[in-house]
Backbone as numpy.savetxt, mean C-alpha at the origin, in Angstrom:
# Nx Ny Nz CAx CAy CAz Cx Cy Cz
9.01 -1.44 -26.77 7.67 -1.74 -26.26 7.67 -3.09 -25.50
8.40 -4.04 -26.02 8.47 -5.36 -25.37 9.07 -5.25 -23.98
10.06 -4.42 -23.87 10.75 -4.23 -22.56 9.78 -3.70 -21.49
9.01 -2.70 -21.86 8.08 -2.11 -20.90 6.89 -3.04 -20.64
6.51 -3.83 -21.60 5.44 -4.81 -21.40 5.92 -5.88 -20.41
7.14 -6.32 -20.54 7.69 -7.27 -19.55 7.76 -6.65 -18.17
8.14 -5.38 -18.11 8.19 -4.65 -16.84 6.82 -4.66 -16.16
5.77 -4.48 -16.94 4.38 -4.43 -16.38 3.90 -5.84 -16.10
4.30 -6.81 -16.87 3.83 -8.19 -16.69 4.48 -8.84 -15.47
5.65 -8.43 -15.11 6.37 -9.02 -13.98 5.58 -8.87 -12.69
5.07 -7.67 -12.47 4.22 -7.38 -11.30 3.35 -6.20 -11.62
2.27 -6.03 -10.88 1.39 -4.90 -11.13 2.13 -3.59 -10.96
1.89 -2.67 -11.85 2.52 -1.35 -11.80 1.47 -0.28 -11.88
1.76 0.89 -11.38 0.87 2.04 -11.53 1.49 2.91 -12.64
0.69 3.84 -13.07 1.17 4.71 -14.18 2.40 5.49 -13.79
2.46 5.95 -12.54 3.62 6.69 -12.07 4.90 5.87 -12.18
4.85 4.59 -11.77 6.02 3.71 -11.86 6.44 3.52 -13.33
5.47 3.35 -14.19 5.76 3.13 -15.61 6.37 4.40 -16.23
5.83 5.53 -15.87 6.40 6.81 -16.37 7.84 6.99 -15.89
8.11 6.63 -14.67 9.50 6.72 -14.19 10.41 5.83 -15.01
9.95 4.64 -15.30 10.76 3.73 -16.13 10.94 4.26 -17.54
9.88 4.82 -18.08 9.94 5.34 -19.44 10.90 6.52 -19.57
11.08 7.29 -18.51 12.03 8.40 -18.57 13.45 7.91 -18.77
13.71 6.69 -18.31 15.05 6.13 -18.51 15.30 5.77 -19.97
14.21 5.67 -20.76 14.33 5.35 -22.18 14.47 6.62 -23.03
14.43 7.79 -22.40 14.60 9.09 -23.05 13.60 9.30 -24.18
12.32 9.05 -23.86 11.24 9.28 -24.83 10.65 10.64 -24.62
10.02 11.16 -25.66 9.32 12.44 -25.53 8.03 12.18 -24.77
7.41 13.25 -24.30 6.18 13.10 -23.52 5.05 12.51 -24.37
4.99 12.86 -25.65 3.95 12.30 -26.52 4.18 10.80 -26.75
5.46 10.40 -26.83 5.77 8.99 -27.01 5.40 8.21 -25.73
5.72 8.82 -24.56 5.35 8.19 -23.30 3.85 8.00 -23.21
3.10 9.03 -23.60 1.62 8.94 -23.55 1.11 7.85 -24.48
1.73 7.71 -25.64 1.30 6.66 -26.58 1.59 5.28 -26.01
2.75 5.11 -25.35 3.08 3.84 -24.73 2.10 3.52 -23.59
1.82 4.51 -22.78 0.85 4.31 -21.67 -0.50 3.92 -22.21
-0.93 4.57 -23.26 -2.23 4.28 -23.87 -2.24 2.81 -24.39
-1.17 2.42 -25.05 -1.05 1.07 -25.57 -1.07 0.02 -24.42
-0.36 0.34 -23.36 -0.32 -0.58 -22.24 -1.72 -0.78 -21.62
-2.45 0.30 -21.56 -3.81 0.22 -21.00 -4.72 -0.58 -21.94
-4.63 -0.32 -23.21 -5.47 -1.03 -24.18 -5.16 -2.53 -24.17
-3.91 -2.90 -23.97 -3.54 -4.30 -23.96 -3.58 -4.94 -22.57
-4.14 -4.19 -21.63 -4.36 -4.68 -20.25 -3.07 -4.96 -19.49
-2.00 -4.30 -19.85 -0.76 -4.42 -19.06 -0.76 -3.45 -17.89
-1.54 -2.40 -18.01 -1.58 -1.33 -17.01 -3.02 -1.08 -16.59
-3.30 -1.23 -15.31 -4.64 -0.99 -14.79 -4.48 -0.47 -13.36
-4.77 0.80 -13.18 -4.59 1.41 -11.86 -5.42 0.76 -10.78
-6.66 0.45 -11.11 -7.56 -0.15 -10.10 -7.03 -1.52 -9.64
-6.58 -2.30 -10.60 -6.03 -3.60 -10.27 -4.75 -3.46 -9.43
-3.92 -2.48 -9.80 -2.71 -2.22 -9.02 -3.04 -1.87 -7.57
-4.00 -0.98 -7.38 -4.35 -0.55 -6.02 -4.88 -1.72 -5.21
-5.72 -2.55 -5.79 -6.23 -3.70 -5.06 -5.12 -4.65 -4.64
-4.21 -4.94 -5.54 -3.12 -5.85 -5.23 -2.19 -5.23 -4.19
-1.90 -3.96 -4.35 -1.04 -3.24 -3.38 -1.62 -3.27 -1.98
-2.90 -2.92 -1.88 -3.53 -2.88 -0.56 -3.58 -4.28 0.07
-3.96 -5.25 -0.71 -4.02 -6.62 -0.20 -2.64 -7.10 0.30
-1.61 -6.79 -0.46 -0.25 -7.20 -0.05 0.25 -6.48 1.16
-0.04 -5.20 1.28 0.45 -4.46 2.43 -0.30 -4.83 3.70
-1.61 -5.12 3.60 -2.33 -5.58 4.78 -1.77 -6.92 5.24
-1.42 -7.78 4.28 -0.87 -9.09 4.61 0.41 -8.98 5.39
1.25 -8.00 5.10 2.54 -7.85 5.83 2.40 -6.95 7.07
1.18 -6.50 7.38 0.96 -5.80 8.62 0.93 -4.28 8.58
0.74 -3.70 7.42 0.63 -2.25 7.33 -0.75 -1.81 7.73
-0.84 -0.67 8.39 -2.13 -0.07 8.70 -2.63 0.78 7.53
-3.90 1.14 7.61 -4.52 1.89 6.51 -3.84 3.21 6.26
-3.45 3.92 7.30 -2.85 5.24 7.10 -1.52 5.16 6.35
-0.74 4.13 6.63 0.53 3.96 5.91 0.28 3.56 4.47
-0.71 2.73 4.23 -1.05 2.32 2.88 -1.51 3.53 2.07
-2.39 4.32 2.64 -2.90 5.51 1.95 -1.75 6.48 1.62
-0.86 6.67 2.54 0.29 7.57 2.31 1.16 7.03 1.17
1.40 5.73 1.16 2.23 5.15 0.07 1.54 5.31 -1.29
0.23 5.10 -1.33 -0.47 5.24 -2.61 -0.51 6.68 -3.06
-0.61 7.62 -2.14 -0.59 9.04 -2.52 0.74 9.40 -3.14
1.84 8.86 -2.64 3.16 9.16 -3.19 3.26 8.63 -4.64
2.43 7.62 -4.95 2.43 7.07 -6.30 1.40 7.76 -7.18
0.80 8.83 -6.65 -0.17 9.68 -7.38 -1.41 8.90 -7.84
-1.90 8.06 -6.96 -3.12 7.30 -7.23 -4.29 8.16 -6.85
-5.37 8.22 -7.69 -6.54 9.02 -7.34 -7.20 8.60 -6.02
-7.68 9.58 -5.27 -8.23 9.34 -3.95 -9.44 8.39 -4.02
-10.23 8.45 -5.08 -11.40 7.53 -5.19 -10.96 6.07 -5.21
-9.89 5.78 -5.94 -9.38 4.41 -6.00 -8.83 3.96 -4.62
-8.16 4.86 -3.97 -7.62 4.56 -2.64 -8.74 4.25 -1.67
-9.73 5.12 -1.64 -10.86 4.94 -0.71 -11.59 3.66 -0.97
-11.82 3.35 -2.26 -12.56 2.12 -2.63 -11.76 0.90 -2.20
-10.49 0.86 -2.42 -9.67 -0.28 -2.07 -9.56 -0.46 -0.56
-9.44 0.64 0.15 -9.32 0.56 1.61 -10.64 0.09 2.23
-11.74 0.42 1.60 -13.05 -0.03 2.10 -13.22 -1.52 1.93
-12.46 -2.12 1.00 -12.57 -3.53 0.71 -11.72 -4.41 1.65
-10.95 -3.80 2.54 -10.11 -4.56 3.44 -10.99 -5.31 4.42
-10.88 -6.63 4.51 -11.67 -7.38 5.49 -11.34 -6.96 6.91
-12.36 -6.58 7.67 -12.17 -6.09 9.04 -11.49 -7.15 9.92
-11.85 -8.41 9.72 -11.26 -9.48 10.55 -9.75 -9.58 10.33
-9.34 -9.56 9.04 -7.93 -9.63 8.70 -7.17 -8.43 9.30
-7.76 -7.25 9.15 -7.09 -6.04 9.61 -6.96 -6.06 11.13
-8.02 -6.43 11.85 -7.92 -6.47 13.29 -6.96 -7.56 13.76
-6.90 -8.66 12.99 -5.95 -9.72 13.30 -4.52 -9.24 13.18
-4.23 -8.46 12.13 -2.89 -7.91 11.99 -2.54 -6.96 13.10
-3.53 -6.17 13.54 -3.31 -5.26 14.65 -3.00 -6.04 15.92
-3.77 -7.08 16.20 -3.50 -7.92 17.39 -2.13 -8.61 17.27
-1.79 -9.07 16.05 -0.47 -9.71 15.85 0.65 -8.73 16.16
0.51 -7.47 15.71 1.54 -6.46 15.92 1.70 -6.20 17.42
0.58 -6.16 18.14 0.63 -5.92 19.59 1.33 -7.11 20.27
0.93 -8.30 19.92 1.50 -9.49 20.55 2.98 -9.58 20.28
3.42 -9.31 19.06 4.82 -9.36 18.71 5.63 -8.34 19.51
5.08 -7.12 19.63 5.77 -6.07 20.36 5.87 -6.44 21.84
4.81 -7.01 22.40 4.83 -7.36 23.81 5.84 -8.49 24.10
5.97 -9.41 23.14 6.97 -10.49 23.31 8.37 -9.93 23.32
8.61 -8.92 22.52 9.97 -8.36 22.42 10.25 -7.29 23.48
9.20 -6.86 24.20 9.33 -5.86 25.26 8.61 -6.34 26.53
9.08 -7.41 27.12 8.35 -7.97 28.26 8.33 -7.12 29.50
9.25 -6.20 29.64 9.32 -5.36 30.81 8.42 -4.13 30.75
7.91 -3.82 29.57 7.06 -2.64 29.37 5.64 -2.91 29.89
4.94 -1.88 30.40 3.55 -2.07 30.83 2.67 -2.40 29.60
1.54 -3.03 29.86 0.64 -3.50 28.77 0.14 -2.35 27.89
-0.12 -1.19 28.49 -0.60 -0.06 27.70 0.43 1.05 27.55
1.63 0.64 27.26 2.78 1.53 27.12 2.60 2.52 25.97
2.98 3.76 26.20 2.96 4.77 25.10 3.91 4.34 23.96
4.96 3.60 24.29 5.86 3.09 23.26 5.13 2.15 22.32
4.27 1.31 22.86 3.47 0.41 22.00 2.55 1.19 21.09
1.93 2.22 21.62 1.03 3.05 20.79 1.84 3.70 19.69
3.00 4.26 19.97 3.86 4.86 18.95 4.24 3.82 17.90
4.56 2.61 18.35 4.92 1.54 17.43 3.75 1.25 16.46
2.56 1.17 16.97 1.40 0.93 16.15 1.13 2.06 15.15
1.36 3.27 15.65 1.23 4.45 14.74 2.23 4.38 13.61
3.43 3.95 13.93 4.48 3.83 12.88 4.16 2.75 11.87
3.36 1.76 12.30 2.93 0.71 11.37 1.77 1.15 10.50
1.21 2.35 10.82 0.14 2.89 9.98 -1.25 2.72 10.54
-1.37 2.25 11.75 -2.68 2.15 12.37 -3.08 3.48 12.96
-4.36 3.75 13.03 -4.86 5.02 13.52 -4.74 5.12 15.03
-4.73 6.36 15.52 -4.60 6.60 16.96 -5.74 5.95 17.72
-6.96 6.13 17.29 -8.12 5.59 18.00 -8.07 4.06 18.05
-7.79 3.43 16.91 -7.76 1.97 16.91 -6.60 1.42 17.71
-5.47 2.15 17.71 -4.31 1.73 18.51 -4.62 1.82 19.99
-5.19 2.93 20.43 -5.52 3.12 21.83 -6.58 2.09 22.29
-7.56 1.86 21.44 -8.62 0.90 21.75 -8.03 -0.53 21.90
-7.17 -0.88 20.93 -6.60 -2.23 20.94 -5.64 -2.44 22.13
-4.89 -1.40 22.49 -3.98 -1.51 23.60 -4.69 -1.62 24.93
-5.79 -0.87 25.06 -6.52 -0.90 26.33 -7.37 -2.12 26.53
-7.63 -2.86 25.47 -8.49 -4.06 25.62 -7.68 -5.32 25.85
């Protein structure tokens, strides 16, 4: 129990990550459920807190909403939590990261036209939506 508590205390974890770790301990499913329940009761595991920290961190490094949502879905996070956390993203920060991504791309591709399809594809790969990428590139 101490080992998994340290695992959760080191950084925020979701239930899916904890279950993956617990499988390496070769526990039965009922034992895993008991450990998860204990972690929640002792506030070592909180899905909502995990999602908020995850979203905040990924926006800070320049991920778009679509990429964040996809990553959270792979971690089996409920859609309600994802939607709530994404709604909390400050619009100014998000637009700033989009502008930063465009500026960085343009510095590294000086010969490309300002509204290059390559830039739009780059923004899509960063997780920004098609509409917001096209709007940002054309302005």
